[in-house]
Each structure stands twice: as structure tokens, then as C-alpha cells.
C-alpha positions in Angstrom: 12.3 24.7 2.6 14.0 22.1 4.7 17.3 20.4 3.6 15.5 17.0 3.4 12.7 18.3 1.2 15.2 20.0 -1.1 17.0 16.7 -1.5 13.7 15.0 -2.3 13.0 17.5 -5.1 16.5 17.1 -6.5 16.3 13.3 -6.5 12.9 13.4 -8.2 14.2 15.7 -10.9 17.4 13.7 -11.5 15.4 10.5 -11.6 12.9 11.8 -14.2 15.8 12.7 -16.4 17.5 9.4 -16.1 14.2 7.5 -17.1 13.9 9.4 -20.3 17.6 8.8 -21.1 17.2 5.1 -20.5 14.2 5.0 -22.8 16.4 6.3 -25.7 19.0 3.5 -25.5 19.7 1.6 -28.6 18.4 -2.0 -28.7 20.9 -4.9 -28.2 21.6 -6.1 -31.7 22.2 -9.6 -30.5 18.9 -9.8 -28.5 18.3 -12.3 -25.7 14.8 -13.5 -26.6 13.3 -11.5 -23.7 10.4 -9.2 -24.3 12.0 -5.7 -23.8 8.9 -4.6 -21.9 9.6 -7.3 -19.2 13.3 -6.6 -18.7 14.3 -5.2 -15.3 14.3 -1.4 -15.3 16.0 0.9 -12.9 14.9 4.0 -10.9 16.1 6.0 -8.0 14.8 6.1 -4.5 13.5 9.6 -3.7 13.8 9.6 0.0 14.3 7.4 3.1 14.2 7.6 6.9 14.7 5.3 9.9 12.0 3.3 11.5 12.4 2.6 15.2 10.9 -0.9 14.7 10.1 -3.4 12.0 7.0 -2.2 10.1 4.5 -5.0 9.4 2.2 -2.8 7.3 2.2 0.7 5.9 -0.8 3.0 5.1 -1.0 6.5 3.7 -3.4 9.0 5.3 -3.5 12.0 3.0 -4.9 15.5 3.8 -6.5 17.1 0.8 -6.9 20.5 2.5 -3.2 20.6 3.5 -1.3 18.1 1.4 2.1 18.7 3.1 0.6 17.5 6.4 -0.4 14.0 5.1 0.6 11.1 7.2 2.2 7.6 6.8 1.2 5.1 9.4 3.2 1.9 10.2 2.0 -1.0 12.3 5.0 -2.5 14.1 6.2 -6.0 15.0 5.4 -6.6 18.6 2.5 -4.1 18.5 1.8 -0.4 18.3 2.0 2.3 15.7 4.4 4.9 14.5 2.9 7.7 12.4 5.2 9.9 10.3 5.1 12.9 8.0 6.9 12.5 4.7 10.0 14.1 6.1 10.3 11.1 8.4 9.4 12.9 11.6 7.5 10.7 14.0 4.4 12.7 14.9 2.7 10.0 16.9 4.0 6.8 18.6 1.4 4.7 20.3 0.9 1.3 21.8 -1.5 -1.3 20.5 -1.7 -4.9 19.3 0.4 -6.4 16.6 -1.7 -6.4 13.5 -1.9 -8.5 10.3 -2.5 -6.0 7.5 -3.5 -2.4 7.9 -6.4 -0.6 6.2 -7.9 2.8 6.8 -9.1 6.1 5.5 -8.1 9.7 6.2 -11.6 11.1 6.7 -13.9 8.8 8.6 -17.1 10.5 9.8 -17.2 10.3 13.6 -19.5 12.4 15.9 -19.9 15.2 13.4 -16.1 15.4 12.7 -13.7 13.6 10.4 -10.7 11.7 11.6 -8.1 9.4 10.2 -9.1 5.7 11.0 -7.0 2.6 11.1 -8.2 -1.0 11.0 -6.2 -4.2 11.4 -6.5 -7.9 12.4 -4.9 -9.0 15.7 -3.1 -12.3 16.3 -6.4 -13.9 17.3 -8.0 -13.0 14.0 -10.2 -10.2 15.5 -10.8 -7.0 13.6 -9.7 -3.9 15.6 -10.4 -0.2 14.9 -8.4 2.9 15.9 -9.0 6.7 15.5 -6.0 9.0 15.0 -6.3 12.3 16.8 -3.9 14.8 15.4 -4.5 17.5 17.9 -3.5 15.4 20.9 -1.2 13.0 19.0 -3.0 9.9 20.1 -4.2 6.7 18.6 -7.4 5.5 20.4 -9.1 2.2 20.0 -12.8 2.2 19.3 -14.9 -0.9 20.0 -16.8 -2.5 17.1 -20.4 -3.4 17.8 -22.0 -6.1 15.6 -24.6 -8.9 15.6 -22.8 -10.6 12.8 -20.8 -13.7 13.3 -17.3 -13.1 12.0 -14.8 -15.9 11.4 -11.2 -15.4 12.5 -9.5 -13.3 9.8 -6.0 -13.5 8.4 -5.8 -10.1 6.8 -7.8 -7.0 5.8 -7.9 -4.3 3.1 -10.0 -1.3 2.2 -12.7 -2.3 -0.3 -14.8 0.9 -0.6 -15.7 4.2 1.0 -18.9 6.1 0.9 -20.7 8.9 2.7 -20.5 8.0 6.4 -19.1 4.5 6.0 -16.1 2.3 4.9 -16.2 -1.2 3.6 -13.4 -3.6 4.4 -12.5 -7.0 2.9 -11.7 -9.5 5.7 -9.6 -12.5 4.5 -10.6 -15.7 6.2 -8.2 -18.3 7.4 -9.9 -20.5 4.8 -10.3 -19.6 1.1 -12.9 -16.9 1.6 -13.4 -13.1 2.1 -16.1 -11.4 4.0 -17.1 -7.8 3.2 -18.1 -5.7 6.2 -19.4 -2.1 6.4 -18.4 0.1 9.3 -20.0 3.4 10.3 -20.7 5.6 13.3 -24.4 5.0 14.3 -24.2 7.0 17.5 -23.5 4.1 19.8 -20.7 3.6 22.3 -18.6 2.2 19.5 -18.7 1.8 15.7 -21.4 -0.3 14.0 -20.2 -3.2 11.9 -22.5 -4.9 9.4 -21.7 -8.0 7.3 -22.4 -7.2 3.6 -21.3 -10.1 1.5 -19.0 -13.1 1.3 -16.8 -14.1 -1.5 -15.1 -17.5 -2.3 -11.4 -17.2 -3.1 -9.2 -19.7 -5.0 -6.8 -20.1 -2.1 -6.4 -18.9 1.5 -5.1 -15.3 1.1 -3.1 -13.1 3.5 -3.1 -9.8 1.7 -5.5 -8.0 -0.7 -6.3 -4.8 -2.5 -9.5 -3.6 -4.1 -9.5 -3.2 -7.9 -12.8 -1.5 -8.6 -15.4 -4.2 -7.6 -12.8 -7.0 -7.8 -10.3 -8.1 -5.3 -6.6 -8.8 -5.9 -5.6 -11.4 -3.4 -2.2 -13.0 -2.6 -0.5 -15.5 -0.4 3.1 -16.3 0.6 3.1 -19.4 -1.6 -0.2 -19.3 -3.5 0.5 -16.5 -6.0 -1.6 -13.6 -7.1 -5.2 -13.7 -8.2 -8.0 -11.4 -9.4 -11.4 -12.4 -8.1 -14.8 -11.0 -9.2 -17.8 -10.3 -6.9 -19.2 -13.7 -7.9 -16.1 -15.4 -6.7 -14.8 -16.2 -10.2 -11.0 -16.0 -10.8 -10.5 -13.8 -13.8 -6.7 -13.8 -13.8 -3.9 -15.6 -12.0 -0.1 -15.3 -11.6 1.5 -18.4 -10.2 4.9 -19.1 -8.7 5.0 -15.9 -6.6 5.7 -15.4 -3.0 3.7 -12.4 -2.0 3.6 -10.7 1.4 1.9 -7.5 0.3 0.0 -6.3 -2.8 -1.0 -2.8 -3.8 -3.2 -1.5 -6.6 -3.0 1.8 -8.5 -3.2 3.3 -12.0 0.0 4.5 -13.8 -0.8 6.9 -16.6 -4.3 5.4 -16.8 -3.1 1.7 -16.8 -4.3 -0.3 -13.8 -1.4 -2.2 -12.1 -0.7 -4.5 -9.2 2.5 -4.0 -7.3 4.4 -6.6 -5.2 7.8 -6.3 -3.5 10.2 -9.2 -3.1 12.4 -9.4 -0.1 14.5 -12.1 -1.9 15.4 -10.1 -5.0 14.9 -6.5 -3.8 12.7 -5.9 -6.8 9.2 -4.3 -7.1 7.3 -6.3 -9.7 4.5 -4.5 -11.7 1.7 -6.5 -13.2 -1.2 -5.5 -15.4 -4.1 -5.6 -12.9 -6.5 -6.8 -15.6 -4.6 -9.9 -16.8 -1.9 -10.2 -14.1 0.7 -10.4 -16.9 4.1 -9.1 -15.8 4.8 -5.6 -17.2 8.3 -5.2 -15.7 10.4 -5.6 -12.6 11.9 -2.4 -11.1 15.2 -2.2 -9.3 15.2 0.9 -7.1 18.8 2.1 -6.8 20.6 4.6 -4.5 19.2 8.1 -4.7 20.5 11.4 -3.3 21.1 10.4 0.3 18.5 7.6 0.0 19.8 4.0 -0.2 18.6 1.3 -2.7 15.9 -1.3 -2.0 17.5 -4.4 -0.6 14.8 -6.4 1.3 11.5 -4.6 0.8 8.6 -6.1 2.7 5.6 -3.9 3.6 4.3 -1.9 0.6 1.9 1.0 0.1 1.0 3.5 -2.6 -1.1 6.6 -2.8 -2.3 8.8 -5.7 -2.9 11.7 -3.4 -0.9 14.9 -3.3 1.6 15.0 -0.4 3.0 18.5 -1.3 5.9 19.8 -3.2 7.0 18.9 -6.7 8.4 15.4 -5.7 5.2 14.1 -4.2 2.4 16.1 -5.9 1.1 13.0 -7.7 1.6 10.5 -4.9 4.1 8.2 -3.3 5.2 4.6 -3.2 6.5 3.5 0.2 8.2 0.3 1.3 9.8 -0.9 4.6 13.2 -2.3 3.9 14.2 -5.0 6.4 17.8 -4.8 5.4 18.4 -1.4 7.1 15.1 -0.8 9.0 14.3 2.2 6.8 11.1 3.4 5.2 11.9 4.3 1.6 9.9 6.6 -0.6 9.6 6.9 -4.4 7.7 9.6 -6.1 4.7 8.0 -7.9 5.6 10.1 -11.0 9.0 8.4 -11.0 7.3 4.9 -10.9 4.9 5.9 -13.7 7.6 7.0 -16.1 9.7 4.0 -15.4 6.9 1.5 -16.0 4.5 2.8 -18.6 5.1 4.2 -22.0 2.2 6.7 -22.7 1.2 4.8 -26.0 0.9 1.6 -24.0 -1.4 2.9 -21.3 
């Protein structure tokens, strides 16, 4: 076991103990009129490592057959990719365009094999696709072949995955989203088909799938949940959101956003977009606190070991150019009481 991985395990164990101790604190007899469930809570960062450049977006690429070999991909300001393992080792560093948003899957069916795939939107609003080849440590761009007319996009997220295909949501420069399906049909490149279009309440720059709905966000527009018919079922105003992620914590669906202004990660009920709590991630064992988190990603997949067996939250912190990791179990225990799930 490496020294770094030993430290990750220790931090996760210490953090879990602190959460349960915090939950036993006596209530303030004076009270401040604030719903206790919405007060800022504290947790510890599990691990951190340096990034050679500013990460615009982060994406997990797990490996179900060998969890400890799962990857974390970062698209970089100025272009290109760095792909890490969870110990922070750069396994692949590759050139490429600067991308707005990053979507992908760990097991895209390609020519009878499966490969990790990355998708992003370049500065011209064009969707680009890349295959990650572990054996040769390369990221190779694959052309997209389509007869559909695609408007310039401002962002992208994974919407669905099925046997032999992935579906992406492309956020338009206007208040719309286009759903596209991508598969390997045996041509020179990948085949792209337009599947559906969805009206949005505002021009969005980031998104996350929440079952068949979309969570969409903008730097000044707030956070919204939009149904397949284009109806807005929930809205949180007054938010500046650069990145949104969706997951379930102890069975409760939540939306996560990070604030570079406050350093907090805010957790919202994904059904109503009511604030559950803000979380301040503090110094862990050899892992510094969140200061200016920007890019955000979360996975429910096993990444090996006790610390990351139920998934990971990752952020890029612009204050020190580090990628910081929090065990998903730590986040769950901090945010959700089992009786409230």
C-alpha cells in the first residue's frame, strides 16, 4: 500500500468519526432563526494532488473490472487533457482543443472493443469526440458523421447510455438543448443522430441528467430542472453556477454546485431545488481545504480501497491549482440524515 493511499484511508476514517460527533452537538439555546438543516456543515478533504494546468472540466472514467485503475480526466485551459489515477499520477497527457464542458463514458463500444470516450464542445461551438487508449497512453480524436444540422453549442453533458450508444445533451447558445445519439456504425468515424430538442428557461452553460429531466445552470441565471416537455419543474434563483453535478446520497437525489467566491459546495434537493446545506471542506491529512473550487465532478463507482469504495467527489481549486478529492461516503454522512433520505 502506498503512503498516499494510506493517508487517504486515514483521512476518510477520521472524517467519518468527526461527522458523527458533529451530529451529536447540543442545539444552540438562543437559536438564530435558521433552519438547522441549512446551516453550513464541515467535512475534511480526503486527498489532493497538483494539476499542471487549470482544469476547465473534470470527468470520472471508472473501471468496474479493476476499480483501483479508474481514471479522472481533466480538460485544460488552452487545450489538451491530463488523465490521472486517484493517486494523482498523470497517466496520459495529450494535446487537443480547449473544451467547454466534458462528457463521457468509460466503456463505449468501438470496433468490437470497449474504450473510455470523451466528448466536449470547442470554442466554435462544435462537438468533438475522443477515444482514450490506455495501452498506448493516447487520446485520439474521432470524427463525427451526421446529416443533422447542429447549432453552435455552449456546453454538453451525458444524458443516457445504452447498448452500443451514448446520448448527450448539447446546450445551445440560445435557450435550448438538443439531444443527440452517438454510436459506432462501422464508418470512418462515429455516427451522430439528432434525437430531440428541448426548450430551456434560459441560455445554460452546464447541465446534468436527472433521470429523464435535465438540471441546467448558467453563470447568472441560476439552477433549473426541466422536464422532457420543456417544462420547468423547479428553480433556484440568485445563483452563479459554473458547474452542476447530480447524484444520490443515501437514496436522496441531490444537485451539487461549487462556489469559487465562498469556497463552499452547496447541496440542493434535486427534486425541488431547495437548499439542503452548504458544506465547507476543511484541511484533511496532507490535503488542503477548498478555497476557490470551480470544476466539479462526482461518481458513485468504486475506485478501490476503503476510502473510495462508494465513489468520489472531485473539484479543481483555482487557488492552488490542485485537484481535491472527497470520499462520497464522507459527503453522504455530512449531508443526509438516514431518516430524511
